[in-house]
N, C-alpha and C positions, 0 to 999 in steps of 0.2 A: 583910773583905776581899773585894772586886770585882775581876776582872781580864778584861780583853780579849785574846786573843792574834792576832796577827796573823802573816801569814808567805806567801811562794809557796808553789803547790801541790808539793809534795815537798820543802818545807822541814824537815820534822817537826813543826810547829805540835801536829798532835795528838796526836802522841805525848808531848810536851813538855808539854801540858794534863792529860794524862790523870795523868801523874807528879805535876805541881804539885797537882793537884785531891786525890791521895791523901793527899800529903805534909801538905796544909792543911787536910784532911778537908772539904773543902766541895764541893761537886757540879759536875762537869764536864757542862758543856751547849752539847751540839753539834747545832748548827741542823737538822741531817737526823734525828738521832735524836729530837729534838723534835718536829718536825714528824711521825714515824711514830707515835708515843707520843699526840701530841694526835688524831691522824686515827681511834684507835682508840675515844677517846670518844663518848660519844651526845648531845653536846648539840649546837649551833648551829656549833660552829667546827668540833668534830669532823668533821660531817656533809659541810661545805664542803670542808675537806682533803682528805677521802676523797675525794670527786667530783672534785675538782680533780686527785688527784695520780694515780688511776684513770684518767685520760684522758690522761697526761704532759703536762699541762699547765705551765707556771713557777706557782708561787705568787707570788704580789703582792708587792710591798714593805708595802704594809698590813696583809695577811694575816700575812705575817710579825714584824714587829711585835708585832702582838696575840698573837700565840702565844708571844713572847719574853716580853711582860711578863705575859702569865697565867703564865708559866714563873718567872719570877723572884721573883713575889708569893707564892710557895708557902712554904710553912713549914721546909722545909729549905735554903732560900736567906737565910735569916736574918741567919745568920753569915756570908754573901758566897757566891760563885761565881765560876766561870771561863767565859767565854764562848769556844766557838771557833767560828767561821763568821759571826758576828754581830756588828758588823754588814761590810758587804763594800763598802757604794757608800756616798756623802757623805750622799744621801738617808735611808741606815738609821743614821747617826753621829748626826745631828740629831734623828730619832728618838729613839734608844736618851737624847739628852742630856734631851730631853722625858720620858722616862718616868723617870729619874732625877730631876730637876727635882719634877716632881707627887709623887714618891715622898719627895720630901728623901732621899734615896741621892747617892752621889758614886763614879764610877768611881777608885780605888785608884791604878793602872796598867793603863798598855797593854803589853805585852810583845810586841816584834815579834823573830822567830827570821828570821835574814835568811841566806841562801846563795847565792852565788857563781851567776851562771846556766849555765857548764857543770858545776858540781857536781848543779845542781838536774837536768840534762841527763842524766847520767849515772845518777841516782839513779832518774829516771823510767822511763827509756828501757832500761835495766836492767833494771828492775822486773818478775820474773815469780809470775804465779799459778797455784796448784793450782786448778782447775775440781772438782776432788771435796771437799776441805776447806777451800778458801779462804785457806789459809795462804799469806804473801807470802816470796818470797824474790826475791835480786838477782844478775846474773850476775858482778858487780863484787866485791861485797862481801860477800854471802850467798848462794852456790851452791846449786841441789840436792841435796840430798845422794844419795851413791849409794845408800845403803839405803834412798831414800824419805822419805813425810812424816812416816813413825811408823804409819800405817794401811794395814791389807794391800790395800785396794784402788787406793790410790795409787802412780802410778810417773811415770817420766817422758812418757809420752803425755800426761797429766794438764796438763803446765805450758804455761801460754800466757801472752801478751801483751796485755793489756788495749787495744781500737782505738785511746781517747785517751792509752793511754803511748808510744805511737809517736811517733817524732821531729817529722814533721810536724804530726802531730794536736796536740803539743806546745803547739811553738811558736806555733802558728796558732790554736789556741783558748782553750786552758787559761793559757798564759801572758799572751797578749796580750788577756786577758782580765781579768785579774790588774792588769795594767800600766795597764789602760782604768779600771777601775773600785775596785779595792782600795787600788794604791797611791796615789792622793793624800791617803788617810787618816794615810799615814804625818807628812805636812805639817799636815794638821789636828790628828793630838791632838800633835805636836812642839808646835803653835803654844799648845797647854794645859797644855803642862809633865808630859803625865802620858807619852810615849814613853820606852821604854827599850828599846835595841837589842841583842841578842843574837847572834854569830857561830854559826848552826847546822852548822856544818862539825865534823866529831869525832863523838865516840860520845855516847850521847844522856843518859850516866850525867853525861858531863862537862859537859853544856850544863846540865844539868838539876841540876847543884850551884849553879853559876855563876846562875842565875834565884833559887835558893832564899835563897842567898846575899845575892844584891840585895833581897830580901824580909825578911830577917832583918835586914840593915842598917835598912832605911828603917822597916817597922814594928816 
């Protein structure tokens, strides 16, 4: 089972891909985590990544593709994997297709977790972060508890809003980037009869059940 998860920022694709990864017992491959892990290696790719990331530079498509290819060919991915955060663009999707073809592998399905824009704004702009323990809350759906995070050194004074979670920053940067770069992948995978869309509104448990039911029926 080889799955790709797509969705706008705040839709919950990361949460869903982790849940499905645990249910299917296959690796959840988040691009960010892969890059961080690979940058610790003492090989050529690891050293290049460490150099790029330490300078705050963007990792090129070619480098990301090389890293993803290396990761999905590891032994723990023999029975499948879930890609979360790759591909993000059409060139990356074409690169992934080339990798699959070279290795005689196929993507089983592309799961789109979709949420209306007004709900995304509520989720993102309502998001609160504890800068002590990194726990995430939401002023609309999961407010900071009166007794704190459960740690002695966490209090309301530690709660903050990430700068890129502010409404204008979210609309003008993150959401715009998604529509410009990632949204075209929906038609790309739809044309290949690989796309399955799920409504990401509601509880994580209900959404994951629908995804699991779909996987069980199809596969």
